[in-house]
N, C-alpha and C positions, 0 to 999 in steps of 0.2 A: 174137679170133674177134670179131666185132661179129654178133650177132646181131638177130634179131627175132622175136617170135614172134605169130601174128594165128592167128584162129577164131573158130567161136561160142560163144555162152556155155555153160561146162559141156565144152568141148572138151579142160580139161585143161591149159591153157597155163601157171598157175600152178607146178601141181606139176612139168610139165616143163621150168620155169626153174628151180626148185631144184635139181632132178638134174644140168641142165647146169652151173648155177655150182659143184656140189661134183668132177665131172668134168673140168669144164676150168679150172676155177680163175679165173673173173671174174665178177662181178659180177651181182647181177640187179637192173633196175633196176626200180623199179612206179610209175608214177607215181601211185598214190594214197599209196604208202610219200614221197613226193618232196614231194604236198601237205600230208600230216601234219604232216612235219618241215618243211616252211616254215613253217607256222602257228603251231608250237610254240613254234621259232624266234624268232619274231615280227620275222624279214628280210622287207624290203618289200616283196620279191614276194609273200611269205605274207601278210603284211597284206593285201594288193590282192586276190589270192585269195580271205581268210577273208570279205571282202567282201560276193561271188558267194556263196560258198557258204551264207551265214546268211541268204542273202534267197534259197535256194532255187536257186540261177540256178546254168546252168552256168557254169566256169571255163573263157574266150576259148582260143582255141587259141595264140595269139598269147604268152598267160601262162605255157598250160605249157610249150609249146614251149621258151620265157627259162629255166624251173624245171629240165627238162630239160637244158637247155643247161649250166647251173652244175652240175649233177650227172656230168656226163660231162667236166666237166674235173678229178675228182677224182684224187686219184692210183693208185686202188684200179684206173680202168677204161684204164690207160695199156695191158695184154693183150688189150684186148676188155671184152663185158657182152653181159647178153641182156638186151631192153628186153620189157617183160609189159607191156600196157596203154598203151604210142605206139608209133605212131602208129594212130589209133583212125577218123579220115580223113585224105582227100585234101591236105587244107591240111596238116592236121601231115604227114605223110609228103614235102611237098614240105618242110617248115618243119625237120625232120629233115635231110633232104639238103643244103641248104645248113651248117648245124649241122657235118657233118662234113668238108663241100668247105674249110670255112675253117678246119681244123687238118689239110687233106689226106688226108682217111680218106675211105670209103665202107664199107657194110654189106657183110659176106662174103657172107650168106645170110638168108632171111627166110623162114621154116616156116609152114605151112600147116598146121595140123592140122585135115584136113576131118572133120566130122562130120554123119550125117544130121540132119533136122530130129525126127525122131520121138524117134532116141536122145537126141538133148541134148534133150526134154521127158521124156523118161523120168530119166534120170540130175539133173537138176535136179527137178523134182516129186516126187522120189522119195526129197528128204531133209529129213529131219527130227532136230528138238534136243530138248534135254533143257532147260529154262527153271532145273531145280535146280540141278544142276553143270555144263550149259555142253556134256556130253558128244553126240556127232554118231554119226547113222545114216542109213542109207540101206535103203530098204524091200527092194531088191533085192539089192545087193549088201553091207549090210552091218546087216543086222535084229537088232532086239530079240528076247532071249530070249522076251518075255512080251509078245505085239504090244499098242503103242501105249504102251509102259511103259520107264522109263528101267532097264538094267538094272543101274544101279549106287545111285539111289538109290528108282527107283520112281516117281518122281514120270511126270505125263501127256505126253508129248512133243508137239513143236509144229510146225507147218509155217511158214514166214518168209512173209510175203506174194509177198517176191520171188520164192519159190519154188513159188508155187501155178500151175496150167497152165495159164491166161488171162494171167498175167503174164508166163509165162518167153514165149511164143508172141509175144506183145508186144514185146520183147525180141527176140527173134529180123527183127521185124520192122525194128526199131530198126536192127540189126545190117546188116542185107540195103541199106537204105537209103544203112548211113553206113557203112559199115565193109567190107562185099562190094567194094566197084569197087580196094580195094586191092588183092584180087587177079588184077586185070587188070593195072594198075599198076607192081607189083613181077613179072610177067607180062612182062613186055613188056622189062625190065630186065635180065632173064637170071637176074633174084637168086630166086629166087620156086621152092620147094621144099614137094611137095605131099607131109603124109605123115595116114595114115587115123588117125584118131583112137579107131577099135574096139579093142576087146583091155583086158589089164589094164596099168597104170602100164609095169613094166616092159617087158611087148611092146611099146607106143606105144616107149619108150626106146631101145629096140633097133632097134626101124626109124631112128628120130630120128638114133644115134650114125652109122651105116652109110650115110646120104645126106651127113652131113657129112664121111667118107672123103676127104683130099686137100686140103680146105679148110685156108689157114694160120693157125696158132695166132698 
């Protein structure tokens, strides 16, 4: 089963991708993981990517696509995969289609985890972490027992810059400009499944699995 997960930041793509890998015994392919591994291993593509990353620039689509293409050649991808974080743009979607065509394959489904803007802002801006022991909290879903303090070590909790409301809304604007067009792209191809992202993790996953009934494995 060859799947792609798309959706706004905070929609739960990573969490649902892990559950899909456990259920269908296929690997989660994360572009972040691929980039870190390529840089760590010092392969030519990784060295080129590191050059962009060290300068604080985005890694070009062609380079990300090349790294994904290499990863999809892995033996563990023969039964399928879950792509998380790729494609993010139409150019990347077209590159992925070309990669799969070269091996005579295509995507089975593109799963769009739909989440309203205010729900996304609430999810991300409510996150807090402990700089002492690293434990994570959420002000609504998993609050600490004592406001603003870690349950385990008592350290004052902090909010990451990426999770501040103004930053979250800026990320949403970027998503709308770059990634949102993928929804129409895959809908026109008849590959898109829309899953409401509200509810707890298991509830969302049950909807997702039900929507995949009948898809080849």
